[in-house]
C-alpha positions as CSV (number, residue, x, y, z in Angstrom):
1,M,0.0,0.0,0.0
2,A,1.1,3.6,-0.7
3,G,2.6,5.6,2.1
4,P,0.4,8.2,3.8
5,Q,1.9,11.1,1.8
6,Y,0.5,9.4,-1.4
7,Q,-3.0,8.6,-0.1
8,T,-4.4,11.8,-1.6
9,P,-3.5,12.6,-5.2
10,P,-2.0,16.0,-5.9
11,Q,-4.7,16.9,-8.4
12,A,-8.2,15.8,-9.3
13,P,-8.4,13.2,-12.0
14,P,-9.4,14.5,-15.5
15,V,-13.0,14.8,-16.3
16,F,-14.1,13.1,-19.6
17,T,-17.3,14.8,-20.8
18,A,-17.2,13.9,-24.5
19,T,-20.2,12.0,-25.8
20,P,-20.0,9.4,-28.6
21,D,-21.9,11.7,-30.9
22,W,-19.5,14.6,-30.3
23,I,-16.5,12.4,-30.9
24,L,-17.9,11.1,-34.1
25,A,-18.8,14.7,-35.3
26,E,-15.3,16.0,-34.4
27,T,-13.6,13.0,-36.2
28,K,-15.6,13.6,-39.3
29,K,-14.8,17.3,-39.3
30,L,-11.1,16.7,-38.8
31,N,-11.1,14.0,-41.5
32,E,-12.8,16.4,-44.0
33,T,-10.4,19.2,-43.2
34,T,-7.4,16.9,-43.6
35,K,-8.7,15.5,-46.9
36,G,-9.2,19.0,-48.2
37,V,-5.6,19.9,-47.4
38,Y,-4.3,16.7,-49.2
39,D,-6.7,17.3,-52.2
40,K,-5.5,20.9,-52.5
41,V,-1.8,19.8,-52.5
42,V,-2.4,17.1,-55.0
43,A,-4.4,19.4,-57.3
44,E,-2.0,22.3,-57.2
45,V,1.5,20.9,-56.9
46,Q,3.3,19.1,-59.7
47,P,6.4,16.9,-58.9
48,S,8.6,19.4,-60.8
49,N,7.7,22.3,-58.4
50,A,7.2,20.4,-55.2
51,T,8.9,22.0,-52.2
52,F,8.7,21.6,-48.4
53,A,6.7,24.8,-48.3
54,N,4.0,23.8,-50.7
55,V,3.7,20.1,-49.9
56,M,4.8,19.3,-46.3
57,E,4.1,22.7,-44.6
58,P,0.3,22.7,-45.3
59,I,0.0,19.1,-44.2
60,L,2.1,19.7,-41.0
61,L,0.2,22.8,-40.1
62,D,-3.1,20.9,-40.5
63,D,-1.7,18.1,-38.3
64,N,-0.7,20.6,-35.6
65,K,-4.1,22.3,-35.7
66,A,-5.9,19.0,-35.4
67,A,-3.8,18.0,-32.4
68,A,-4.3,21.2,-30.5
69,P,-6.8,21.2,-27.7
């Protein structure tokens, strides 16, 4: 058993309030946004003019935005 100093946690546990419907809606929204970014890159960038800035940067910015709380 934990010692007396560890009987009470230092912070309250996280509260999970998301519903299944909310999770599904958020997932669909994120998937649509990400698909739009990929579609735009594929439509606008040719292999001959592909750079980090016009291929990877939009994808990475979208990924960061999706991961942010």
